[in-house]
DRENMI-10478 format. One record per residue (C-alpha): residue number from 1; y, z, x. Coordinates in steps of 0.2 Angstrom, whole numbers. Each point is the difference from the previous one (the first is absolute). Layout:
DRENMI-10478
TORTI    i      y      z      x
TORTI  NUM      Y      Z      X
...
This chain:
DRENMI-10478
TORTI    i      y      z      x
TORTI    1    525     33    501
TORTI    2    -17      5      5
TORTI    3      5     18     -1
TORTI    4      6     -2    -18
TORTI    5    -16     -9     -6
TORTI    6    -11     14      7
TORTI    7     10     13     -9
TORTI    8     -1     -9    -16
TORTI    9    -19     -2      2
TORTI   10     -2     19      4
TORTI   11     10      4    -16
TORTI   12    -10    -12    -10
TORTI   13    -16      8      7
TORTI   14      7     17     -4
TORTI   15      4     -5    -18
TORTI   16    -17     -8     -2
TORTI   17     -9     16      6
TORTI   18     11     11    -11
TORTI   19     -3    -10    -16
TORTI   20    -18     -1      4
TORTI   21     -2     19      2
TORTI   22     11      3    -16
TORTI   23    -11    -12    -10
TORTI   24    -16      7      6
TORTI   25      5     18     -4
TORTI   26      5     -5    -17
TORTI   27    -17     -9     -2
TORTI   28     -9     16      5
TORTI   29      9     11    -13
TORTI   30    -14      7    -11
TORTI   31     -1     -8    -17
TORTI   32     -5     11    -15
TORTI   33    -19     -1     -3
TORTI   34     -5     -7    -16
TORTI   35     -5     14    -12
TORTI   36    -19      2     -1
TORTI   37     -9     -7    -15
TORTI   38    -10     12    -10
TORTI   39    -19     -2      3
TORTI   40     -3     -3    -19
TORTI   41     11    -16      2
TORTI   42    -13     -7     13
TORTI   43    -15      1    -12
TORTI   44     -9    -16     -4
TORTI   45      6     -7     17
TORTI   46    -11      2     16
TORTI   47     -6     14     10
TORTI   48     10     -5     15
TORTI   49     16      0    -11
TORTI   50     -3     17     -7
TORTI   51     -5      8     17
TORTI   52     16     -5      8
TORTI   53      7     16     -6
TORTI   54    -10     15      7
TORTI   55      3     10    -16
TORTI   56    -10    -12    -10
TORTI   57    -18      0     -4
TORTI   58    -10    -16     -6
TORTI   59    -14      1    -12
TORTI   60    -11    -15      3
TORTI   61     -9     -3    -17
TORTI   62     15      3    -11
TORTI   63     12     -9     12
TORTI   64     12     15     -2
TORTI   65     13      6     12
TORTI   66      4     18     -3
TORTI   67     10     14      9
TORTI   68    -11     10     12
TORTI   69     -2     17     -8
TORTI   70     10     10     12
TORTI   71     -5     17     -5
TORTI   72    -19     -3      3
TORTI   73     -9     -6     16
TORTI   74    -12    -11     -9
TORTI   75      5    -10    -15
TORTI   76     -9      6    -16
TORTI   77    -13    -10     -8
TORTI   78     10     -3    -15
TORTI   79     13    -10     11
TORTI   80    -14    -10      9
TORTI   81    -17      3      6
TORTI   82     -1      3     19
TORTI   83    -11    -15      4
TORTI   84     12    -11     -9
TORTI   85     16      7      6
TORTI   86      9     -8     15
TORTI   87     14      9     10
TORTI   88      8     -5     16
TORTI   89    -11    -16      3
TORTI   90     -9    -11    -13
TORTI   91    -16     -4      9
TORTI   92     -7     18     -1
TORTI   93     -2     11    -15
TORTI   94      7     18     -1
TORTI   95    -18      8      1
TORTI   96     -5     -9     16
TORTI   97     17      4      7
TORTI   98     -2     19     -3
TORTI   99    -18      0      7
TORTI  100      6    -10     15
TORTI  101     15     12      4
TORTI  102    -11     15     -3
TORTI  103    -13     -6     13
TORTI  104     13     -5     12
TORTI  105      8     17     -1
TORTI  106    -17      9      2
TORTI  107     -3    -10     15
TORTI  108     17      4      8
TORTI  109     -3     19     -4
TORTI  110    -17     -1      7
TORTI  111      6     -9     16
TORTI  112     14     13      2
TORTI  113    -13     14     -2
TORTI  114    -12     -8     13
TORTI  115     15     -2     12
TORTI  116      5     18     -2
TORTI  117    -18      6      3
TORTI  118     -2    -11     15
TORTI  119     16      7      8
TORTI  120     -6     18     -4
TORTI  121    -17     -3      8
TORTI  122      8     -8     15
TORTI  123     11     15      2
TORTI  124    -14     12     -1
TORTI  125    -10    -10     13
TORTI  126     15      0     11
TORTI  127      1     19     -2
TORTI  128    -18      3      4
TORTI  129      2    -11     15
TORTI  130     15     10      5
TORTI  131     -9     16     -3
TORTI  132    -15     -5     11
TORTI  133     12     -5     14
TORTI  134      9     16     -1
TORTI  135    -16     10      0
TORTI  136     -6    -11     15
TORTI  137     16      4     10
TORTI  138     -2     19     -4
TORTI  139    -18      0      6
TORTI  140      6     -9     16
TORTI  141     15     12      3
TORTI  142    -12     15     -3
TORTI  143    -13     -7     13
TORTI  144     14     -3     13
TORTI  145      7     17     -3
TORTI  146    -17      8      2
TORTI  147     -3    -10     16
TORTI  148     17      5      7
TORTI  149     -4     18     -4
TORTI  150    -17     -1      9
TORTI  151      8     -8     15
TORTI  152     13     14      0
TORTI  153    -13     13     -1
TORTI  154    -10     -8     15
TORTI  155     16      0     10
TORTI  156      3     18     -4
TORTI  157    -17      5      5
TORTI  158      1    -10     17
TORTI  159     16      9      4
TORTI  160     -8     17     -4
TORTI  161    -15     -4     11
TORTI  162     12     -6     14
TORTI  163      9     17      0
TORTI  164    -15     10     -4
TORTI  165      5      5    -17
TORTI  166    -16     -5     -8
TORTI  167     -7     13    -12
TORTI  168    -19      1      0
TORTI  169      1     15    -12
TORTI  170     13     -4    -13
TORTI  171      3     18     -3
TORTI  172      4      4     19
TORTI  173     18      4      5
TORTI  174      9    -13      9
TORTI  175      9     12     13
TORTI  176    -16      1     11
TORTI  177     -6     18     -3
């Protein structure tokens, strides 16, 4: 009897897991998103309500929520003056936002240029050090070669002296006449 109870418990567990998975997959099916409200319908509400949609622009004194003019980078003054316009966040006006972003972009560009200049300078210093090292090695090599040449000449002179082949007169013949 204990074997039958274990099988029914396993079947119950399997059924429970199967139903749980099927219910969670049904719950995870995406539901259609509600249609976005036009920005004009959010006028006379709050800045936060208006700026929930990225395409909206809030004008503080008139409390108007309008569509951001897509064809232009800056909204025209007829829509809302820059110091009264809010876009993205309510706590900073559009004019300050533009100035801040411009300064940050300038700092980033200057930083990149400084890094590039430093890298080029370090590379040039490295090349100068490398050139000096190569020049030192060349001088040492030439000095050793000159030293070997002098030693070789001295050995040859000793051998000539040993066998009596020294030439007092460089123009005399070597055959002994």
